[in-house]
Each structure stands twice: as structure tokens, then as C-alpha cells.
BAROLO-461366 format. One line per field, with one value per residue (C-alpha): residue number from 1; residue in three letters; x negated, y, z negated. Coordinates in steps of 0.1 Angstrom, whole numbers, plus 5000, padded with zeros to 4 digits. Layout:
N
pos: [NUM | ...]
code: [ala | ...]
xx: [X | ...]
yy: [Y | ...]
zz: [Z | ...]
This chain:
285
pos: [1 | 2 | 3 | 4 | 5 | 6 | 7 | 8 | 9 | 10 | 11 | 12 | 13 | 14 | 15 | 16 | 17 | 18 | 19 | 20 | 21 | 22 | 23 | 24 | 25 | 26 | 27 | 28 | 29 | 30 | 31 | 32 | 33 | 34 | 35 | 36 | 37 | 38 | 39 | 40 | 41 | 42 | 43 | 44 | 45 | 46 | 47 | 48 | 49 | 50 | 51 | 52 | 53 | 54 | 55 | 56 | 57 | 58 | 59 | 60 | 61 | 62 | 63 | 64 | 65 | 66 | 67 | 68 | 69 | 70 | 71 | 72 | 73 | 74 | 75 | 76 | 77 | 78 | 79 | 80 | 81 | 82 | 83 | 84 | 85 | 86 | 87 | 88 | 89 | 90 | 91 | 92 | 93 | 94 | 95 | 96 | 97 | 98 | 99 | 100 | 101 | 102 | 103 | 104 | 105 | 106 | 107 | 108 | 109 | 110 | 111 | 112 | 113 | 114 | 115 | 116 | 117 | 118 | 119 | 120 | 121 | 122 | 123 | 124 | 125 | 126 | 127 | 128 | 129 | 130 | 131 | 132 | 133 | 134 | 135 | 136 | 137 | 138 | 139 | 140 | 141 | 142 | 143 | 144 | 145 | 146 | 147 | 148 | 149 | 150 | 151 | 152 | 153 | 154 | 155 | 156 | 157 | 158 | 159 | 160 | 161 | 162 | 163 | 164 | 165 | 166 | 167 | 168 | 169 | 170 | 171 | 172 | 173 | 174 | 175 | 176 | 177 | 178 | 179 | 180 | 181 | 182 | 183 | 184 | 185 | 186 | 187 | 188 | 189 | 190 | 191 | 192 | 193 | 194 | 195 | 196 | 197 | 198 | 199 | 200 | 201 | 202 | 203 | 204 | 205 | 206 | 207 | 208 | 209 | 210 | 211 | 212 | 213 | 214 | 215 | 216 | 217 | 218 | 219 | 220 | 221 | 222 | 223 | 224 | 225 | 226 | 227 | 228 | 229 | 230 | 231 | 232 | 233 | 234 | 235 | 236 | 237 | 238 | 239 | 240 | 241 | 242 | 243 | 244 | 245 | 246 | 247 | 248 | 249 | 250 | 251 | 252 | 253 | 254 | 255 | 256 | 257 | 258 | 259 | 260 | 261 | 262 | 263 | 264 | 265 | 266 | 267 | 268 | 269 | 270 | 271 | 272 | 273 | 274 | 275 | 276 | 277 | 278 | 279 | 280 | 281 | 282 | 283 | 284 | 285]
code: [met | asn | pro | ile | val | tyr | his | cys | ala | ser | gly | gln | ala | phe | phe | thr | gly | val | val | leu | val | leu | leu | ala | val | leu | leu | ser | leu | ser | glu | lys | arg | ile | ala | arg | arg | gly | met | val | leu | ser | leu | met | ile | gly | leu | leu | ala | ile | val | val | ser | ser | thr | pro | leu | pro | trp | trp | tyr | tyr | gly | gly | thr | ala | leu | val | ser | leu | phe | trp | leu | val | thr | leu | phe | thr | lys | arg | trp | arg | lys | val | gly | ala | glu | ala | met | leu | gly | val | trp | leu | leu | gly | leu | leu | leu | glu | val | pro | tyr | his | leu | thr | pro | gly | val | glu | pro | val | ser | thr | arg | arg | leu | thr | val | ile | gly | asp | ser | val | thr | ala | gly | leu | gly | asp | ala | gln | thr | glu | thr | trp | pro | leu | ile | leu | ala | arg | glu | his | asp | ile | ala | val | gln | asp | leu | ser | his | val | gly | asp | thr | val | ser | thr | ala | arg | gln | arg | val | ala | glu | thr | asn | leu | asp | ala | pro | leu | val | leu | leu | glu | ile | gly | gly | asn | asp | val | leu | gly | ser | thr | thr | pro | ala | glu | phe | arg | thr | asn | leu | asp | arg | leu | leu | arg | glu | val | ser | ala | pro | gly | arg | gln | leu | val | met | leu | glu | leu | pro | leu | pro | pro | phe | tyr | his | ala | phe | gly | arg | ile | gln | arg | arg | leu | ala | lys | lys | his | gly | val | lys | leu | val | pro | lys | arg | val | phe | leu | ser | ile | leu | ala | gly | gly | asp | ala | thr | leu | asp | ser | ile | his | leu | ser | gln | ala | gly | gln | gln | gln | met | ala | asp | val | met | trp | gly | ile | val | gly | pro | gly | tyr | val | val | glu]
xx: [8944 | 8922 | 8885 | 8879 | 8909 | 8897 | 8862 | 8875 | 8903 | 8881 | 8855 | 8828 | 8827 | 8811 | 8780 | 8778 | 8781 | 8754 | 8730 | 8736 | 8731 | 8698 | 8688 | 8695 | 8673 | 8644 | 8648 | 8648 | 8611 | 8601 | 8594 | 8605 | 8636 | 8651 | 8648 | 8665 | 8694 | 8696 | 8696 | 8727 | 8746 | 8737 | 8747 | 8780 | 8791 | 8778 | 8797 | 8829 | 8826 | 8822 | 8852 | 8876 | 8865 | 8882 | 8856 | 8867 | 8833 | 8834 | 8839 | 8806 | 8788 | 8804 | 8798 | 8762 | 8758 | 8772 | 8747 | 8718 | 8730 | 8731 | 8696 | 8684 | 8699 | 8682 | 8648 | 8651 | 8640 | 8609 | 8581 | 8570 | 8601 | 8613 | 8599 | 8613 | 8647 | 8645 | 8635 | 8664 | 8688 | 8675 | 8678 | 8713 | 8727 | 8709 | 8725 | 8759 | 8752 | 8743 | 8775 | 8797 | 8782 | 8797 | 8832 | 8826 | 8818 | 8845 | 8851 | 8850 | 8878 | 8872 | 8889 | 8924 | 8944 | 8975 | 8984 | 9006 | 9002 | 9022 | 9023 | 9033 | 9037 | 9057 | 9069 | 9034 | 9040 | 9078 | 9082 | 9110 | 9138 | 9136 | 9148 | 9127 | 9094 | 9075 | 9057 | 9022 | 9031 | 9054 | 9026 | 9002 | 9027 | 9034 | 8998 | 8980 | 9005 | 9007 | 9038 | 9040 | 9062 | 9068 | 9079 | 9073 | 9101 | 9105 | 9099 | 9084 | 9062 | 9040 | 9069 | 9096 | 9072 | 9066 | 9104 | 9106 | 9078 | 9095 | 9126 | 9105 | 9087 | 9051 | 9034 | 9008 | 8971 | 8964 | 8982 | 8976 | 8987 | 8993 | 9010 | 9006 | 9008 | 9043 | 9030 | 9001 | 9024 | 9054 | 9061 | 9043 | 9018 | 8983 | 8994 | 9025 | 9005 | 8979 | 9006 | 9026 | 8996 | 8982 | 9015 | 9018 | 8983 | 8988 | 9020 | 9008 | 8975 | 8973 | 8946 | 8931 | 8949 | 8930 | 8942 | 8932 | 8943 | 8939 | 8922 | 8943 | 8933 | 8934 | 8942 | 8917 | 8917 | 8936 | 8905 | 8925 | 8946 | 8915 | 8896 | 8925 | 8928 | 8891 | 8891 | 8921 | 8908 | 8877 | 8897 | 8919 | 8893 | 8909 | 8890 | 8893 | 8894 | 8877 | 8902 | 8883 | 8896 | 8933 | 8924 | 8906 | 8939 | 8958 | 8931 | 8941 | 8960 | 8990 | 8989 | 9014 | 9048 | 9042 | 9005 | 9014 | 9039 | 9028 | 9040 | 9042 | 9007 | 8996 | 9013 | 8993 | 8961 | 8969 | 8976 | 8943 | 8923 | 8940 | 8934 | 8898 | 8898 | 8920 | 8915 | 8883 | 8904 | 8926 | 8898 | 8905 | 8874]
yy: [4178 | 4198 | 4188 | 4183 | 4160 | 4141 | 4138 | 4124 | 4101 | 4087 | 4075 | 4097 | 4116 | 4085 | 4089 | 4126 | 4120 | 4093 | 4116 | 4143 | 4119 | 4107 | 4144 | 4149 | 4120 | 4133 | 4168 | 4152 | 4143 | 4180 | 4201 | 4234 | 4250 | 4257 | 4220 | 4210 | 4234 | 4220 | 4185 | 4192 | 4209 | 4182 | 4154 | 4170 | 4176 | 4142 | 4123 | 4142 | 4134 | 4097 | 4097 | 4114 | 4091 | 4062 | 4038 | 4003 | 3988 | 3958 | 3965 | 3948 | 3974 | 4004 | 3989 | 3982 | 4017 | 4033 | 4015 | 4024 | 4060 | 4061 | 4047 | 4073 | 4102 | 4089 | 4087 | 4124 | 4132 | 4112 | 4114 | 4078 | 4063 | 4090 | 4075 | 4041 | 4056 | 4074 | 4043 | 4023 | 4051 | 4052 | 4014 | 4011 | 4038 | 4026 | 3992 | 4010 | 4023 | 3989 | 3974 | 4001 | 4007 | 3975 | 3987 | 4017 | 3997 | 3990 | 3952 | 3934 | 3912 | 3879 | 3871 | 3857 | 3831 | 3850 | 3887 | 3889 | 3911 | 3912 | 3945 | 3947 | 3983 | 4010 | 4044 | 4053 | 4027 | 4026 | 4064 | 4083 | 4070 | 4097 | 4080 | 4104 | 4093 | 4064 | 4046 | 4034 | 3997 | 4005 | 4026 | 3996 | 3973 | 3998 | 4009 | 3975 | 3949 | 3930 | 3916 | 3934 | 3920 | 3951 | 3942 | 3977 | 3994 | 4027 | 4024 | 3989 | 3978 | 3947 | 3928 | 3938 | 3933 | 3897 | 3891 | 3904 | 3881 | 3851 | 3856 | 3859 | 3835 | 3847 | 3834 | 3860 | 3851 | 3885 | 3903 | 3939 | 3951 | 3987 | 3982 | 3991 | 4029 | 4029 | 4005 | 4029 | 4060 | 4042 | 4022 | 3990 | 3979 | 3966 | 3931 | 3931 | 3944 | 3916 | 3889 | 3902 | 3909 | 3875 | 3859 | 3880 | 3873 | 3836 | 3835 | 3853 | 3833 | 3804 | 3784 | 3804 | 3836 | 3868 | 3892 | 3929 | 3953 | 3990 | 3998 | 4020 | 4056 | 4060 | 4089 | 4095 | 4068 | 4042 | 4020 | 3989 | 3988 | 3991 | 3965 | 3941 | 3947 | 3941 | 3910 | 3894 | 3904 | 3885 | 3855 | 3853 | 3862 | 3895 | 3921 | 3955 | 3987 | 4015 | 4041 | 4069 | 4055 | 4062 | 4094 | 4108 | 4107 | 4125 | 4151 | 4162 | 4195 | 4182 | 4145 | 4146 | 4159 | 4162 | 4153 | 4116 | 4106 | 4107 | 4131 | 4119 | 4132 | 4113 | 4081 | 4083 | 4089 | 4060 | 4037 | 4047 | 4041 | 4008 | 3996 | 4004 | 3979 | 3951 | 3957 | 3937 | 3906 | 3910 | 3916 | 3894 | 3875]
zz: [8215 | 8192 | 8198 | 8161 | 8158 | 8188 | 8174 | 8141 | 8155 | 8182 | 8156 | 8171 | 8138 | 8122 | 8144 | 8138 | 8101 | 8101 | 8120 | 8094 | 8065 | 8081 | 8085 | 8048 | 8039 | 8059 | 8044 | 8009 | 8015 | 8016 | 7985 | 8002 | 7987 | 8021 | 8030 | 7998 | 8005 | 8040 | 8026 | 8004 | 8032 | 8057 | 8033 | 8023 | 8059 | 8070 | 8043 | 8051 | 8088 | 8079 | 8056 | 8080 | 8109 | 8091 | 8106 | 8095 | 8088 | 8063 | 8026 | 8018 | 8040 | 8024 | 7989 | 7996 | 8011 | 7980 | 7958 | 7981 | 7982 | 7944 | 7942 | 7967 | 7947 | 7915 | 7933 | 7942 | 7907 | 7908 | 7934 | 7929 | 7942 | 7966 | 7997 | 7988 | 7983 | 8016 | 8035 | 8019 | 8030 | 8065 | 8068 | 8055 | 8077 | 8108 | 8100 | 8100 | 8135 | 8148 | 8133 | 8148 | 8183 | 8198 | 8191 | 8213 | 8244 | 8269 | 8273 | 8306 | 8319 | 8337 | 8370 | 8366 | 8385 | 8395 | 8400 | 8369 | 8338 | 8306 | 8287 | 8250 | 8237 | 8219 | 8232 | 8244 | 8271 | 8273 | 8274 | 8257 | 8279 | 8306 | 8338 | 8359 | 8343 | 8359 | 8331 | 8336 | 8338 | 8367 | 8383 | 8380 | 8397 | 8425 | 8432 | 8428 | 8439 | 8407 | 8389 | 8355 | 8327 | 8306 | 8270 | 8256 | 8237 | 8219 | 8182 | 8183 | 8155 | 8156 | 8139 | 8164 | 8193 | 8180 | 8179 | 8215 | 8226 | 8209 | 8231 | 8263 | 8285 | 8290 | 8321 | 8329 | 8326 | 8311 | 8282 | 8274 | 8240 | 8230 | 8197 | 8160 | 8160 | 8144 | 8117 | 8109 | 8108 | 8093 | 8062 | 8071 | 8044 | 8054 | 8041 | 8063 | 8093 | 8088 | 8087 | 8117 | 8139 | 8132 | 8142 | 8173 | 8186 | 8178 | 8198 | 8229 | 8230 | 8254 | 8271 | 8300 | 8290 | 8282 | 8256 | 8257 | 8229 | 8224 | 8192 | 8169 | 8163 | 8125 | 8102 | 8073 | 8047 | 8069 | 8072 | 8062 | 8094 | 8116 | 8096 | 8100 | 8137 | 8143 | 8122 | 8139 | 8174 | 8166 | 8152 | 8184 | 8209 | 8218 | 8238 | 8220 | 8240 | 8221 | 8207 | 8224 | 8257 | 8248 | 8230 | 8260 | 8278 | 8250 | 8250 | 8285 | 8286 | 8305 | 8295 | 8267 | 8258 | 8221 | 8216 | 8215 | 8241 | 8277 | 8303 | 8339 | 8345 | 8313 | 8326 | 8358 | 8338 | 8316 | 8346 | 8361 | 8329 | 8322 | 8357 | 8353 | 8324 | 8337 | 8375 | 8378 | 8368 | 8399 | 8424 | 8455 | 8466]
């Protein structure tokens, strides 16, 4: 994977962009011409990085940030309010960092009662039908002596995954969801995605059951899908795995067949990474 693509899709570009915006604010306090030129360049690159990162912070935050940014730009033409505008900009973007950082921390899993795991996914999990490829759920079952109920299927969307779940008896104390990529890249609208994901999470939820879901890497301007996923994860008590975790696997030179679907080496890497997340729940005392 191209390093720039990884930087953007993983959401790390948001932090780079905020740092550049903050640098532009500090440069705006100088009267030197070179500082002003640096301010413009830093601001433009920073805002571009933030936009392409598709970081799904709440609309109220982006709306408030736009108003503060406009106020700051106006204050650049008057020395009296320039410092006030700079302080407001520093505050609002630092708030953005505080809001976003928690979504880049890997969640922990509590100990479970039985060595069973249900996996719900699309072709990233199911593979492309090659009988010679051992998928990462099978690797988990073989290497760690757990019973894995694999409900992944090529081409599945949240809607079709929900139908599959409705026809299946789930008895695992932990459910791992890798689903939604086909919705983002397909014809599913944000409204449909919200309805289907809400129903899926509601149907797989059960007392004493933990849900873990991989956060979706998003193309530019697809904030709505990420915002919906985060909101519903909070509603249903789902632990979100940062998107950088999955993308770090795709970034490996031999991990994919076509930049998205996993090779056998990628399946092994995925199994290792996923076990690092869910494994603590199966530790034998």
C-alpha cells in the first residue's frame, strides 16, 4: 500500500493536518513576510490532510471549527484581536485532538466463559474462494484451540450479514465483526447503512456477550459512514478496533492479492493481529 494512502485512510492524516494548522496559527502571530507565507502553505496543506482523512468527528464540532476559523481569518487583519483569534483556533483544534485520540487506542477484551468465537465478515475474512487458502478464522481455531463460528461470506454487506445472522444460532460469548466495506464502496446510502447496522448490532447483542468491530477505513468525503459506525458502537457497547490496525496488515508487501483481499501471508498476519485483540479474553487462569 502506498504510504500516503495508508496515512490518509488510517486517519493519521488528521493528526498531521491539525499539527500543520496549529503551526499556521502560531506563524500568523509574526509580522515577518516569510512567516506569513509559511502560514498560508501550512494552513492549506493541513486543511487538505484533514479533509482527505475523512475523520468522522461530530457535525457540531466541524461546524464550530468552521466558525472559529472564519473568526481567526478576520482577526488576521487587525492586531487588536489577532491573539484572541489565535487562542480560539488553538483551543478548537486541540479539542479535536482530544475527541479523536480515543478512537486510535486498541480496546481491551474481558475474560469470557467459553472458548467460542463468532466472526461476521465479508471477503476480507472469507477469502476469495481459493480452497488452498486457510482463512484467519480457521487459523485462530487451529492455533488457539477455540471453536470459531465463521459467518463471513464474499460480497456480504451489513444487510446480507444480518440476514445470515438471523438464520443462525449464535452462542459465542464474543462476536468479532469485520463488515461494512462493501457498503462504503457500493450503493448503500448512509441512511440504509445506519438502519442495517443498528439492526445487526441489536440482533447479535446478548447479556454477557462482548462485541468487537473493526472500524471502517474511509475514502475522502465518506465521513457519514464512520460517524454512524461510531455512534452505533457507542449505543450498543461495541469495542471499536482502530482502522490503522487493519490497514497496517494491508500495508505489508506480501499481505494482499489485490491491495484489499488477503493472501495466505496476510491471513496469517490478520490472525495474529486479531488474536492480539481477542486473545486476552480466552486466557486460561
